[in-house]
N, C-alpha and C positions, 0 to 999 in steps of 0.2 A: 503493500499499500504505499508506505512512505517514499520508496525508490520512485514509483511512477509520478507521484507529486513533484518530487525534486527535480524530475526530468522536464517538467513543464517550464517554459520559459518565465523568469522573474521568481520563481518559488525556492531556489537554492537558498538564497539568503534567509528567507523567512522561516524555512524549517532549520536551518543552522542555528538562528537566533532561538528559535523555541528549544533546541537540543540543548544549546548552551545554559537556557534558564531552566532546564529540567523537565520540559514539556514536550512529550514525543508526538501526540496527537491531540488537537484541539478541534472546536467546531468548524472552523476555517478549512483545516486540512480535510477534515472528514468531507465537507461540501465539495471541496475540489475534486477529492478521489470519487465522489460519487457521480460527478460531471464525467470524469475520466471513464468510469465503468459504462456510463450510458453512451459515450461516444464509442468505446470498444464494442459494445454490443450491437449498436447501429451499423458500424463497420462491418463486423463479421456477417450480421443478417444480410447486407448489400452483397458480399461476396458469395453467400449461399445461395441467393437469388440468381446470381449469374454463374454458378458452377456448372460444368460440361463433364459429364460421366463418359468414361469409356470402359468398357468391360468386355472385350472381346476374346479373353483369354482366362488366365488363373486369377487375375487381379481385377478389382474394381477400383479404377483410378479416377480421382476428381480433380480437374483444372479450374483454378478459380482467380478472379482478378484480385489482385492485393488494394484494399482500401486502408489498410492498416492492421497493425498486431499479427503478423504471420503465423507465429507460434500458435496462438490462441485461436486463429482462424482455422488453421489445419486441424487442431483438436476437435473444434465445434463440428467441421464437416465430418470427420470420422464418426464422431457420436452420432450425429444427425444423418448422415446417408449411408453408413455403413461401409465406408471405404477402407482398403488396405494401402493405398498410396495417394497422398495429397500433394498437388503441385500449386503452389501458390505463385503467381505470375504479376510482376509489377509492368507498369506501362513502358519500361524502359527495356524489357526483356529479361531483367533479372528474375531467376525462380528460386525459390526455397521449396525442398522436397522434403517431406516426411512420410516415414514407411514403416509398417508393421514388419514386414519381412526385412531382413537387414540388406536390402539393396539401395537404399539412396545414394550412398557414395559412388557405387558402380554406375549408376543412372546419370549421376552428375559428371562423371568424367566425359561422358558423351557430349556434353554441353559446356565444355571448357570450365568446369567446376571441380569440385571435392567435398570432403566433409567426413561424416560419421556413418554407419550403417543405417541408422535410423533417422539421420537427419544432415542434409546437404544442401549445396547450392550451386547454381551455374547460370548460364546465360543463353537465351534465345537470341540468335542473330535476327534482329528485327529490321526489314527493310521498310521503306516508307509505307508500301501497301499493308505489311504486317501491322505496322502502328495504326494504321487508320482501320483496319479490320478489328483488331483489338479493340480500339477506342469505341466503334460502332456497335459491334457485335459482342464484345468479349470473348472472341474465340480467335484461334490462332493456328495456322498450318502446322506448327511445331508440334502440337499436342499429339496428333497420331505419331510422329516419329519417336517421341518420348514414350509413347505407350508401347510401341514394337520394341524399343530398348529393353523395357522393363520385363516384357513377355519372354525376351531371348536370353536372359540371364538363367544360369542353370543353379539351382540352390543345392 
């Protein structure tokens, strides 16, 4: 809670001064945190509304545009949509991959990235048409290629 509030612009000094005075959380911090949670829930719901599911093989894979909070968004998608692999896509082509099977890092290598077996990142090479389509319909030609890579990995 406190960490998220500190990250907000202009809150570092306020929280620091409270801590120096012996106060960890007060009404003002709680109010700001509540606003952060509302914003996060709104962004996650928006990502879920625009999620594309590909399930041609072993895995149910979700692709969602990022509006904020990639880890929390991936977790919410997994819970709500029952996916095994979640790919959160930023408007600039950066991707965050989360997976139940330990394959995220292998998939990410195909997209100039890396990471851990259950969490990794990479980049889709967005052309201008890719960016326009992603902006307009929240989908991208790279989704199919990533799904094919995931399905090709031997466990």
